[in-house]
N, C-alpha and C positions, 0 to 999 in steps of 0.2 A: 482399475477403472478410472476414467477421466471425469472430472467435474466440468460440466458445461454451464456457462453463465445463464443460459435460458432456464436450465433446471433449478439453479439457485433462485432466480427471480420467481419462478413458479412456486417453489417450495416455501420461500421466505419473502414474499413480496413487501411486507411492511418493513422488515428489518433491512432489506436491500435498499429501498428508497430512503429510509431514515439514515442509513450509513452514507449513501451518496450525498444527500443534502447536508448532513453534518460535516462531511469531508469538504464540500464546497465552501461552507461557511467558515471552517477553520482556515482553509487556504486564503480566502478573501481577507480574513482577519490578520493573518501573517503578512500578506502582501501590503496591507494598509498600515502596518506597524502597530496594530492594536494587540498583537500577540507576539511576544518576544522569542518564540521558538524558531528554530532553524527549519526551513522547508527544504527537503532534499527529494528530488524526483529522479528515480532510477528505474531501470527495468528494461527488459527486452520489449520490442514492439509487438512481438507475437511469439508463440510457443509452438515449435514443431517437433521437439524431442523432449519427452518428459524427464529423461535422465539428466539432460543438460540443464533444464530449469531447476531440478532438485539440487544439482551441484551449485548453480548460481544462487539459489536461496540460502544454502549453507554459507557461502562466501558473504552474502549480504548480512546474514545474522551475525557473523563474526565482526564485520565492519560496523554494524550497529552497536555492538558492545563496546568497540573501541571509540566510537563517537560519544557514547555516554561518558566515558572517562575524560574526554577532551572538553565537552561542553557542559558538564554538570559539576 
């Protein structure tokens, strides 16, 4: 079954908006050099095939592990 964003918002409204607001604050902090972390924005603009996005997620997870080795 697919997770639809609308369902997530309806089921976890406080967590969803808290996550979005915290993410925005973190990004602002990184872009203003108050946070020294590296900001990497990746991802497809939309998902049409669940198998392809799962493959993509696996590749991204592997890349994330490699980035930790480089930047930490």
